[in-house]
PLY file of the C-alpha trace (Angstrom):
ply
format ascii 1.0
element vertex 217
property float x
property float y
property float z
element edge 216
property int vertex1
property int vertex2
end_header
-0.06 0.04 -0.27
2.74 2.37 0.97
4.41 1.73 -2.33
1.17 1.93 -4.64
0.84 5.35 -3.15
3.92 6.81 -4.45
4.18 5.19 -7.64
0.50 6.21 -8.00
1.75 9.76 -7.41
4.69 9.60 -9.57
2.34 8.18 -12.15
0.13 11.25 -12.00
3.04 13.63 -11.56
4.08 11.82 -15.01
0.97 12.24 -16.41
0.78 15.61 -15.00
3.87 16.71 -16.82
2.91 14.68 -19.78
-0.27 16.74 -19.95
1.87 20.06 -19.09
4.18 19.17 -21.93
1.46 18.82 -24.27
-0.64 21.71 -23.04
2.55 24.06 -23.36
3.31 21.94 -26.86
-0.41 22.67 -27.69
-0.30 26.31 -26.42
3.05 27.19 -28.35
1.48 25.87 -31.59
-1.67 27.88 -31.21
0.48 31.06 -30.03
2.49 30.63 -33.12
-0.90 29.92 -35.04
-2.45 32.96 -33.36
0.89 34.80 -33.96
0.89 34.13 -37.58
-2.61 34.54 -37.95
-2.13 38.20 -36.46
0.49 38.80 -38.83
-1.57 37.74 -41.50
-4.61 40.17 -40.26
-1.84 42.74 -40.06
-0.60 42.13 -43.27
-4.27 42.19 -44.25
-4.76 45.24 -42.52
-1.86 47.09 -43.58
-3.10 45.87 -47.32
-6.61 47.16 -46.56
-4.82 50.31 -45.45
-2.93 50.78 -48.44
-5.98 50.08 -50.53
-8.34 52.27 -48.59
-5.46 54.95 -48.98
-5.24 54.02 -52.74
-9.20 54.01 -52.83
-9.19 57.30 -51.04
-6.83 58.80 -53.66
-9.35 57.45 -55.96
-11.83 59.35 -54.71
-10.22 62.38 -54.65
-9.00 62.09 -57.98
-12.22 61.25 -59.20
-14.04 64.14 -56.56
-11.61 66.63 -58.41
-12.56 64.87 -61.93
-16.16 65.30 -60.84
-15.47 68.64 -60.27
-13.68 69.57 -63.18
-16.27 67.63 -65.28
-18.73 70.10 -63.50
-17.27 72.77 -64.24
-16.69 71.83 -67.76
-20.16 71.40 -67.95
-21.07 74.45 -66.99
-18.56 76.19 -69.33
-20.23 73.73 -71.75
-23.73 74.69 -71.00
-22.63 78.52 -71.17
-20.89 78.05 -74.25
-24.45 76.07 -75.16
-26.58 78.96 -74.23
-24.15 81.53 -75.84
-23.79 79.20 -79.19
-27.94 78.98 -78.89
-27.98 83.08 -78.70
-25.78 83.45 -81.51
-27.80 80.92 -83.56
-30.72 82.74 -82.68
-29.24 86.09 -83.77
-27.96 84.71 -86.66
-31.17 83.49 -87.56
-32.48 86.88 -87.21
-29.81 88.17 -89.22
-30.63 85.56 -92.15
-34.35 86.63 -91.79
-33.72 90.00 -92.31
-30.46 89.16 -95.17
-33.46 86.85 -96.96
-35.79 90.31 -96.63
-33.22 92.16 -97.92
-32.39 89.68 -100.75
-36.47 89.75 -101.83
-36.14 93.68 -101.53
-33.41 93.77 -103.54
-34.80 91.20 -106.04
-37.67 93.29 -106.32
-35.76 96.85 -106.78
-33.77 94.91 -109.63
-36.79 93.61 -111.38
-37.95 97.59 -111.07
-34.40 98.51 -112.15
-34.29 96.11 -115.09
-37.83 97.09 -116.14
-36.74 100.69 -115.82
-33.62 99.85 -118.01
-35.79 98.11 -120.32
-38.22 101.46 -120.32
-34.94 103.55 -120.88
-33.39 101.76 -123.38
-36.73 101.55 -125.63
-36.75 105.56 -125.04
-33.41 105.62 -126.28
-33.93 103.42 -129.04
-37.39 105.63 -129.90
-35.29 109.06 -129.17
-32.38 107.26 -131.57
-35.02 106.75 -134.04
-36.48 110.28 -134.02
-32.93 111.69 -133.83
-32.39 109.47 -137.07
-35.72 110.81 -138.83
-35.06 114.58 -137.69
-31.35 114.03 -138.98
-32.85 112.84 -142.59
-35.41 115.84 -142.18
-32.85 118.12 -141.31
-30.71 116.66 -144.67
-33.80 116.73 -146.73
-34.77 120.39 -145.46
-31.07 121.58 -146.12
-31.03 119.89 -149.54
-34.88 121.77 -150.13
-33.33 124.96 -148.78
-30.24 124.49 -150.97
-32.54 124.18 -153.92
-34.60 126.87 -153.02
-31.56 129.23 -152.80
-30.82 128.13 -156.28
-34.37 128.42 -157.11
-34.59 131.82 -155.93
-31.58 132.61 -157.49
-32.63 131.69 -160.61
-36.10 133.20 -160.31
-34.29 136.50 -159.08
-32.17 136.52 -162.66
-35.04 135.32 -164.55
-37.02 138.30 -162.62
-34.71 140.65 -163.81
-34.44 139.77 -167.02
-37.99 139.50 -167.38
-38.69 143.03 -166.07
-35.77 144.10 -168.50
-37.76 142.26 -171.29
-41.34 144.01 -170.20
-39.85 147.30 -170.10
-37.96 146.72 -173.85
-41.94 145.62 -174.48
-43.92 148.37 -172.82
-41.34 150.89 -174.63
-42.10 149.20 -177.88
-46.16 149.22 -177.39
-45.26 153.05 -176.32
-44.13 153.16 -179.95
-46.44 153.49 -182.53
-44.26 152.17 -185.38
-43.71 149.46 -183.41
-46.79 148.20 -182.51
-48.06 148.55 -185.99
-44.80 146.51 -187.12
-46.22 143.97 -184.33
-49.55 143.82 -185.77
-48.33 143.20 -189.24
-46.36 140.39 -187.84
-49.29 138.83 -185.89
-51.52 139.01 -188.93
-48.83 137.27 -191.27
-47.97 134.62 -188.19
-50.39 134.29 -185.63
-49.46 133.20 -182.17
-51.04 129.83 -180.94
-53.23 130.01 -177.82
-51.53 131.04 -174.73
-51.83 128.94 -171.67
-50.20 128.27 -168.26
-48.01 125.37 -169.53
-46.77 127.62 -172.19
-45.96 130.26 -170.27
-44.50 128.36 -167.61
-42.56 126.48 -170.27
-41.33 129.86 -171.61
-40.25 130.82 -168.14
-38.40 127.65 -167.60
-40.30 126.74 -164.61
-41.53 122.94 -163.75
-44.67 122.65 -161.82
-45.38 119.48 -159.98
-48.97 118.21 -158.84
-48.51 119.03 -155.67
-48.08 122.73 -156.35
-44.53 123.19 -155.75
-42.25 124.44 -158.80
-38.67 123.91 -159.80
-36.91 126.33 -161.73
-34.64 124.90 -164.78
-31.41 126.69 -164.69
-31.30 127.76 -168.46
-28.33 126.32 -170.39
0 1
1 2
2 3
3 4
4 5
5 6
6 7
7 8
8 9
9 10
10 11
11 12
12 13
13 14
14 15
15 16
16 17
17 18
18 19
19 20
20 21
21 22
22 23
23 24
24 25
25 26
26 27
27 28
28 29
29 30
30 31
31 32
32 33
33 34
34 35
35 36
36 37
37 38
38 39
39 40
40 41
41 42
42 43
43 44
44 45
45 46
46 47
47 48
48 49
49 50
50 51
51 52
52 53
53 54
54 55
55 56
56 57
57 58
58 59
59 60
60 61
61 62
62 63
63 64
64 65
65 66
66 67
67 68
68 69
69 70
70 71
71 72
72 73
73 74
74 75
75 76
76 77
77 78
78 79
79 80
80 81
81 82
82 83
83 84
84 85
85 86
86 87
87 88
88 89
89 90
90 91
91 92
92 93
93 94
94 95
95 96
96 97
97 98
98 99
99 100
100 101
101 102
102 103
103 104
104 105
105 106
106 107
107 108
108 109
109 110
110 111
111 112
112 113
113 114
114 115
115 116
116 117
117 118
118 119
119 120
120 121
121 122
122 123
123 124
124 125
125 126
126 127
127 128
128 129
129 130
130 131
131 132
132 133
133 134
134 135
135 136
136 137
137 138
138 139
139 140
140 141
141 142
142 143
143 144
144 145
145 146
146 147
147 148
148 149
149 150
150 151
151 152
152 153
153 154
154 155
155 156
156 157
157 158
158 159
159 160
160 161
161 162
162 163
163 164
164 165
165 166
166 167
167 168
168 169
169 170
170 171
171 172
172 173
173 174
174 175
175 176
176 177
177 178
178 179
179 180
180 181
181 182
182 183
183 184
184 185
185 186
186 187
187 188
188 189
189 190
190 191
191 192
192 193
193 194
194 195
195 196
196 197
197 198
198 199
199 200
200 201
201 202
202 203
203 204
204 205
205 206
206 207
207 208
208 209
209 210
210 211
211 212
212 213
213 214
214 215
215 216
């Protein structure tokens, strides 16, 4: 009995030592696992921090880009409003230009009609000038002919006056009258007509009453 108790104590002590050793080994293994897990977690945490910092940088960059986009959108909106205002102004100017073009077309048509009228008037005036020139030429020719006729008539008048003076003086002389009566008895004169008188005067009378003096050779 006395031997069993010490042996039991030894066995219990050995068991406790074994259990303590096994617990220690288990605790060491667990500690190493926990340290490894903690290191992994720390690394993951650092990686997460880095990712968060990168994400924050990306978010900041995106925020800046978003602000730039908003500014660009606002600028584009302003440019769009300006472009719309310019388009509206251009449309109004285009309408005014179209109206001016229509007005100019009407004025051009009126001007073309006026030019045509003036051309016709110029043509009419040209014809009138040509007719007047021809009339003046004919009148000048008539005046030249009239001057010639007047000169011939003047000469014939002077000759006729001289001849009548001679005849009157002969009729004032009784001997001359008696001699003329004897000539008429022997050689009676024919019937005296206007044609014979004109023929004796070398004057050609036309059907319209105008006359032309024939110059004596």
